[in-house]
C-alpha positions in Angstrom: -7.6 5.7 24.9 -4.6 3.6 23.6 -1.6 5.6 23.6 0.8 4.8 20.8 4.3 6.0 20.2 6.5 4.3 17.6 8.0 6.7 15.0 7.2 5.5 11.3 8.3 6.8 7.9 6.9 6.5 4.6 9.2 5.1 1.9 8.0 5.0 -1.8 9.2 2.8 -4.8 8.0 2.2 -8.3 7.4 -1.6 -9.5 8.7 -2.3 -12.8 7.4 -4.9 -15.4 10.7 -5.4 -16.9 12.0 -7.2 -13.9 15.0 -4.9 -13.8 16.9 -4.2 -10.8 16.8 -0.4 -9.7 16.3 1.7 -6.6 12.7 2.6 -7.4 11.5 0.2 -9.5 9.8 -3.5 -9.2 7.1 -5.7 -10.6 3.5 -5.1 -9.8 2.2 -8.7 -10.3 4.8 -10.0 -7.7 3.9 -7.5 -5.1 0.2 -8.0 -5.4 0.5 -11.7 -5.4 2.7 -11.6 -2.4 0.0 -10.4 -0.2 -3.1 -11.5 -1.9 -4.6 -15.0 -2.4 -1.7 -16.3 -4.2 0.4 -15.6 -1.3 3.6 -15.7 -2.9 5.4 -14.4 0.2 8.6 -16.4 1.4 9.0 -14.6 4.8 9.7 -17.5 7.2 7.2 -15.8 9.9 4.2 -16.9 7.5 2.0 -19.7 9.2 0.6 -21.3 6.2 -1.8 -22.9 8.5 -3.3 -19.8 9.2 -3.3 -18.2 5.8 -7.0 -19.2 5.2 -7.9 -16.9 8.1 -6.9 -13.9 6.2 -9.6 -11.6 5.3 -10.3 -10.0 1.9 -12.1 -6.9 1.1 -12.7 -5.0 -2.2 -13.2 -6.2 -5.8 -10.4 -8.7 -5.9 -9.0 -11.4 -3.8 -6.1 -12.5 -6.1 -3.2 -10.5 -7.4 -3.4 -12.2 -11.0 -6.6 -11.1 -11.3 -6.1 -7.3 -10.1 -3.0 -7.3 -12.1 -4.9 -8.2 -15.3 -7.7 -5.8 -14.5 -5.3 -3.0 -13.7 -3.5 -3.7 -17.2 -6.8 -3.9 -19.1 -7.8 -0.7 -17.9 -4.4 1.1 -18.6 -4.8 -0.4 -22.1 -8.2 1.0 -22.6 -7.2 4.5 -21.2 -4.2 4.5 -23.7 -6.3 3.5 -26.7 -8.9 6.2 -25.5 -6.2 8.9 -25.5 -4.6 8.0 -29.0 -8.1 8.0 -30.6 -8.3 11.6 -29.2 -5.0 12.3 -30.9 -3.0 12.2 -27.6 -0.2 10.0 -26.4 -0.9 6.7 -24.6 0.7 5.7 -21.5 4.3 4.6 -21.6 5.2 1.0 -20.8 6.7 2.0 -17.6 3.7 4.3 -16.7 2.8 4.1 -12.9 -0.9 2.5 -12.9 -1.1 1.2 -9.4 0.0 1.1 -5.7 0.4 -0.9 -2.6 0.4 0.2 1.1 0.3 -1.6 4.5 -0.9 -0.7 7.9 1.3 -2.8 10.1 1.0 -2.3 13.9 4.0 -4.0 15.9 3.2 -7.4 16.7 3.5 -7.2 20.5 1.0 -4.2 20.8 -1.6 -5.8 18.4 -1.3 -9.0 20.0 -2.0 -7.6 23.3 -5.4 -6.2 22.2 -8.8 -8.3 22.4 -10.1 -9.6 19.2 -12.8 -6.9 19.5 -10.4 -4.2 19.9 -8.2 -5.4 17.0 -11.3 -5.5 14.7 -12.2 -1.9 15.8 -8.6 -0.7 15.1 -8.7 -2.0 11.5 -12.3 -1.1 10.8 -11.5 2.5 11.8 -8.0 2.5 10.1 -9.7 0.9 6.7 -12.3 3.5 6.6 -9.8 6.3 6.8 -7.5 4.9 4.1 -10.4 4.4 1.7 -11.3 8.1 2.0 -7.9 9.3 1.7 -6.9 7.4 -1.5 -10.0 8.7 -3.3 -11.8 7.5 -6.4 -11.8 7.7 -10.3 -14.1 9.6 -12.4 -16.9 7.2 -12.2 -16.8 7.4 -8.2 -15.0 3.9 -8.1 -12.5 3.5 -5.0 -8.7 3.6 -6.0 -8.4 0.8 -3.5 -9.4 -2.2 -5.2 -8.2 -4.9 -3.0 -7.3 -5.3 0.8 -6.2 -8.2 2.8 -6.0 -8.4 6.6 -3.2 -10.9 7.3 -3.7 -13.1 10.3 -1.0 -15.5 9.3 2.4 -13.8 10.6 3.7 -12.7 13.9 1.1 -9.9 14.2 -2.1 -8.7 12.3 -1.6 -6.1 9.6 -3.3 -5.0 6.6 -2.2 -4.5 2.9 -4.1 -2.1 0.5 -3.7 -2.4 -3.3 -5.2 -0.1 -5.9 -5.2 2.0 -9.2 -3.2 5.2 -9.7 -6.3 7.2 -11.0 -7.1 10.6 -10.6 -10.7 11.9 -9.9 -11.0 12.9 -13.3 -10.1 9.5 -14.8 -6.3 9.9 -15.7 -3.8 7.3 -15.0 -1.2 9.5 -13.5 0.8 8.3 -10.4 2.4 11.6 -9.7 -1.0 13.4 -9.5 -2.2 10.9 -6.9 1.0 9.7 -5.1 2.5 13.0 -3.9 3.5 15.3 -1.2 -0.4 16.1 -0.6 -1.1 12.3 -0.1 2.0 12.1 2.1 0.8 15.2 4.3 -2.7 13.1 4.3 -0.8 10.5 5.8 1.2 12.1 8.2 -1.4 14.6 9.5 -4.9 13.7 8.4 -4.6 10.0 9.3 -3.4 10.6 12.7 -5.9 13.3 13.5 -8.8 11.1 12.3 -7.6 8.0 14.1 -7.3 10.3 17.3 -11.0 11.2 17.0 -11.8 7.5 17.0 -9.9 7.1 20.1 -6.5 5.9 19.1 -3.9 8.1 20.1 -1.5 8.6 17.2 0.8 11.8 17.0 1.4 13.7 13.9 4.5 13.3 11.5 8.2 13.4 12.3 10.9 14.0 9.7 13.6 11.3 9.4 17.1 11.1 7.9 16.2 9.5 4.6 19.4 7.3 5.0 17.9 5.9 8.2 14.2 5.4 7.4 15.0 1.9 5.7 17.6 0.8 7.9 15.6 1.4 11.1 12.2 0.7 10.0 12.0 -1.5 7.1 9.9 -4.4 8.4 11.0 -7.8 7.5 7.5 -8.6 5.8 8.5 -6.3 3.0 12.1 -7.6 2.4 12.2 -8.9 -1.3 10.3 -11.8 -1.8 11.3 -11.9 -5.6 14.6 -10.8 -7.1 13.1 -8.2 -9.1 11.6 -6.2 -6.1 14.4 -4.2 -4.4 14.4 -2.9 -1.0 12.6 0.6 -0.6 14.4 3.6 -1.4 12.8 6.5 0.4 11.1 9.2 -1.7 9.6 11.2 1.1 10.9 10.7 4.7 8.1 12.4 6.5 6.3 10.0 8.8 3.7 9.7 11.5 4.2 8.5 14.9 2.1 5.5 16.4 2.3 1.8 16.3 1.6 1.7 12.8 3.9 1.1 9.5 2.4 2.7 6.5 4.5 1.7 3.3 3.5 2.8 -0.1 4.7 1.4 -3.5 4.3 2.6 -7.0 3.3 0.1 -9.5 4.1 0.3 -13.4 2.2 -1.5 -16.1 2.6 -5.2 -16.5 3.3 -6.9 -19.7 
């Protein structure tokens, strides 16, 4: 049994396509391309010689391709809604999200390569289950990347904000129920797999970013602002789990 004990919160922000600077809005393309194949990240810890070692899973490897796909899906959905006499999506509607599972570097680096693989394989299976699927059974996780080019291995998840009945509706996917799954269900399932992670702890919302914001998620582009916590529930364990909400892109 591996014992974990770091306390973690789950801040949330929206990503805006208008390049505006607000507390909870940013730019979807920039977030996707920061972590995926384009690797726009400017963190000085990135070792570019190791970037080819990053592992991609899901339907997309590149942020540009994922952005285009989600934008096209959203536009098709809006057209369908209008044909039915309903309102289409607003230009700033939430259509995507991003999350990260980031163990502290000193802990993950102390594991053998086999243990690290097992950890992320177990975690990934749970994440795919928790994030759900759309009306066609298509996973809401459209891309993942396991980064090996920074101080410690960590995995990013990117996807569509779609409900099981096919609606683009961020508030019906990314909400308190999902936070509870991250804070309680994720640790519970990880414990069953041998990773001892405690359930959630509630933190002072003004302290979550100050204490726990990892450097890899500091803004790489001027239109992406520091996270402002929407929900301060967290779960304990050597895991960072940050979620972003993404709006439509131009």
